[in-house]
N, C-alpha and C positions, 0 to 999 in steps of 0.2 A: 685507336678508332679507325675502323675501316668502312668507307662508304662504297656500295656497290650499285651502280646505277647504269642506264641503257635505255634505248627508245623503247616505245610499246612493242611487244613481242620479241624482244631481244633474247630473253631468257634468264634475266637477272633473278628472277624468283626461283627457277630451277637451280641456278648456280648456288643460289644461298641455302637452298635445301640440301644440297650436295655438302656445303660447308658445315652446315649444322649436323650431318651424318659423321663429319670428321670431327666431332666434338667442339666446335667453335660456337660462341654464343652469338646469336643472331636476333636483330630487332628488325620487325617490318614497319617501317615509317607509316605506311598506309593504316595500320593497325592503331597506331598512336595517333594519327590524324583522326580517326574517327571518335576517339575519345576526347579529343581537343574540340570537336564540334558537336558534342552531346547537347541535348536540349538543355536550355538555361546557361550555356556557357557564353563568354563575352564574343568569342569568335563566331558562333553562329549567328549571334546578334549582328554583328558587323557585316556579315555575309549578307544577311537579309536586307540591311540598309543599303547596302551596294548593289546587290543583284536582284533585290525583290522577294516577296513572299512566294513567288512562284518555285523558289528553290527548297521550299518546305513541301513535305507530305501531309496527308490529312491528319497525321498525329502530331505535328509540329516538329517532327524530327528532319534532318537534312535529307533531300532527295538528291543524292550523288549524280545520278543521271540527268536530272534538271539543272544541276549546277555545272556539271560539265558542258551541257548544251549552252548554257548563258557565258560561263566564265573562261571556256577554252574556245570562243568563237573567233577570237582574233588576238594578236599579240598584246595588245593595251589591256584587254580585260583579263588576260593571262597574268600579266604583271600586277594587276590589281589583287588578283587572287593570291598571288606570291605574297604581296606585302601584308595581307590579312593573316595568312595561315602560317608563314614560315617561322616567324618569331616565337609563337606559342608552341608548334610543333619542335622546334629547336630547343626550347626550354624544357619539354617533357622528354625529348630524347636525351639530353644532358643529364636529368635526373635519373632516367632508366639505366644509363651508362654508368654513373656514379655508384647506382645500387648493385649493379653487376660487379662494379669493380671492388666494392666493399666485400662482396660474396667471393672474391678470389680470381675472377676472370682477368687474364692478362690481355685479352683483345676482345672488342666487341665488333660485330659486322652489322652494318646498318643498311637495309635494302630501301632505296629511295629512288624514285622516278626522275625526279626533277631536280637533283643536287646543283648541276652546273646552270639550267635555266633560271633557278631561284637565287643564283649567287651565293651558294653555300660550300664551295669546295675547302674553304680553309678551316672548316669545322673538323676536318678528317686528317688523320697521320698518313693514311694510305687510300688513295682513290683508284677504284677499279671501274672500267668501262667495259661492258658486255656489247659486244657488236653482232649484227647479221644483216645480210642483204635485205634491202627494203621489201621486195616480194615475199620473202619468207616471213618477216614480221607481220605483214599484213594476213598471210595465210595462218600463222599462229592466233592472230587476234580474232580472225573469223571463226576459227576452230573452237574458240572460247565464246562464241555467241555475238561477237561484235560485227555490225554491219561493214562490209568492206569499205564503204565511202567513208564512214565515220573512222575506220582505222586509218586511213589514208589522210583524212582531214586532220587527225590528231598527230600523226608522224609529221605531217607539214609544219605544225607549231613547235616542234621539238628541234632542238639542234641535231644536225646531222652525226653520223657516227664519225667521220673524219674530224668534225670539230671538237666533239667529245673526247675523241681519242688524244689529242694534242694537250688537253688539260690532264690526262690520266698519268698515274704511275704505273699502272698496269692494264694491259688490254686483253679481254679474252673474246676471242673470235668464237662465236657460238653458230657456225656454219656446217658443222658436221654431224656425228650421231651422238647420241646421250653418252656413250662409252667415251667419246672425245672430249666431251664437257666434263666427266668425271675425272678423266686423266689431267685435264686443266685446273680441276678443283684440288686434286692432290698437289700439283705445283703450286697454286696459289696459297693453299692452307700452310704449306712449308714456309712460304714469303711472310705470310702474316706473323706466323710465330717468331721467325727471326727477326721481323720488324719490332715486335712486342718486346723480345730480348733486349734489342739495341735501346729502344726507348726506355726501358726500365733501367738500363745501365746509366743511360744519360741522366735520368732523374736522380738516381743514387749518387753520382758525381756532383749534381748540383747542390 
């Protein structure tokens, strides 16, 4: 199991698309999270209890922007959000990883924004952190439609690249061109496959 994480705008989604292009199975934890908070789910009910009905839209579904405004306002609320969402998301990810394993995948890449902030690094055999200068991250987030002030606020609540890098097995600096990142994806794919072979060998010996 490979976790790919990084700050807002670091480029982890682009790296994961490149890894998928190289034949690796990739799960987007954000998509899994959407299923976990579907209308009628226990997680959504707990979010409403903790953060208020303002996090729901007119149809009773989660308003992700409203949740972000309330739950990412400060470290305390962010911790409460992690405590609610991470256990069911982790369980759903484990089920999907198991399914892919039964289908013959030797390695599964999971893209997740808050692996470290949520205290989940032990879930992964290989942890990859994607880094980029903060001004570049803000610029990328703004290009996707996020207000500059909001991008800066969210980055301030996330761990710094330096802190993330200290916890990583692999660090990918995404401060160059797309071709540079593609070359890094080639190298990382080789590392992932080699790690999967070693892990499989250890399991066979056990």
